[in-house]
One Martini backbone bead per residue (centre of mass of N, CA, C, O) as a GRO file, in nm:
protein
   62
    1MET     BB    1   0.879   0.144  -9.278
    2SER     BB    2   0.677   0.254  -9.555
    3ARG     BB    3   0.821   0.509  -9.632
    4THR     BB    4   1.019   0.718  -9.790
    5PRO     BB    5   1.288   0.870  -9.721
    6LYS     BB    6   1.422   1.174  -9.653
    7LEU     BB    7   1.619   1.432  -9.721
    8LEU     BB    8   1.829   1.611  -9.521
    9THR     BB    9   1.883   1.906  -9.367
   10PRO     BB   10   2.027   2.094  -9.138
   11LYS     BB   11   1.757   2.236  -9.071
   12ASP     BB   12   1.592   1.992  -9.001
   13VAL     BB   13   1.756   1.909  -8.758
   14HIS     BB   14   1.755   2.174  -8.602
   15ASP     BB   15   1.417   2.206  -8.616
   16ALA     BB   16   1.349   1.966  -8.462
   17THR     BB   17   1.043   1.833  -8.327
   18PHE     BB   18   0.861   1.699  -8.040
   19ASN     BB   19   0.623   1.536  -7.898
   20ILE     BB   20   0.464   1.501  -7.592
   21ARG     BB   21   0.429   1.211  -7.388
   22GLY     BB   22   0.238   1.213  -7.144
   23PHE     BB   23   0.337   1.328  -6.820
   24ARG     BB   24   0.606   1.365  -6.909
   25ARG     BB   25   0.823   1.629  -7.023
   26ASP     BB   26   1.061   1.400  -7.143
   27ALA     BB   27   0.855   1.248  -7.341
   28TYR     BB   28   0.882   1.136  -7.652
   29ASP     BB   29   0.787   1.065  -7.965
   30ALA     BB   30   0.906   0.782  -8.099
   31ASP     BB   31   0.814   0.807  -8.394
   32GLN     BB   32   0.949   1.088  -8.451
   33VAL     BB   33   1.239   0.994  -8.382
   34ASP     BB   34   1.254   0.758  -8.579
   35GLU     BB   35   1.211   0.924  -8.840
   36LEU     BB   36   1.454   1.106  -8.816
   37LEU     BB   37   1.665   0.876  -8.806
   38ASP     BB   38   1.590   0.749  -9.079
   39ASN     BB   39   1.657   1.003  -9.242
   40ALA     BB   40   1.949   1.034  -9.152
   41GLU     BB   41   2.050   0.764  -9.257
   42HIS     BB   42   1.976   0.808  -9.552
   43THR     BB   43   2.147   1.059  -9.598
   44ILE     BB   44   2.423   0.929  -9.529
   45ARG     BB   45   2.416   0.711  -9.743
   46VAL     BB   46   2.392   0.893  -9.994
   47LEU     BB   47   2.649   1.061  -9.938
   48ALA     BB   48   2.847   0.821  -9.924
   49HIS     BB   49   2.795   0.717 -10.209
   50THR     BB   50   2.863   0.982 -10.360
   51ALA     BB   51   3.155   1.008 -10.247
   52HIS     BB   52   3.259   0.739 -10.352
   53ASN     BB   53   3.208   0.785 -10.652
   54THR     BB   54   3.372   1.045 -10.677
   55TRP     BB   55   3.641   0.922 -10.581
   56ARG     BB   56   3.655   0.692 -10.793
   57ASN     BB   57   3.624   0.888 -11.056
   58ASP     BB   58   3.876   1.082 -11.033
   59GLY     BB   59   4.089   0.866 -11.171
   60ARG     BB   60   3.953   0.918 -11.435
   61SER     BB   61   3.972   0.963 -11.765
   62GLU     BB   62   3.819   1.174 -12.020
   0.00000   0.00000   0.00000
């Protein structure tokens, strides 16, 4: 993937649609599915990193 993934909102995931490829009505465009999954992975990594840093910093005195 050459472009930077975007952070997804719950609405992005809920509203995701994919074009149908080929003659089968259940065959989705693999590139579109891959892009959504790449963005979902990126979102989860950013949130996990943020949560980890927040948890780690909660023990520090100001």
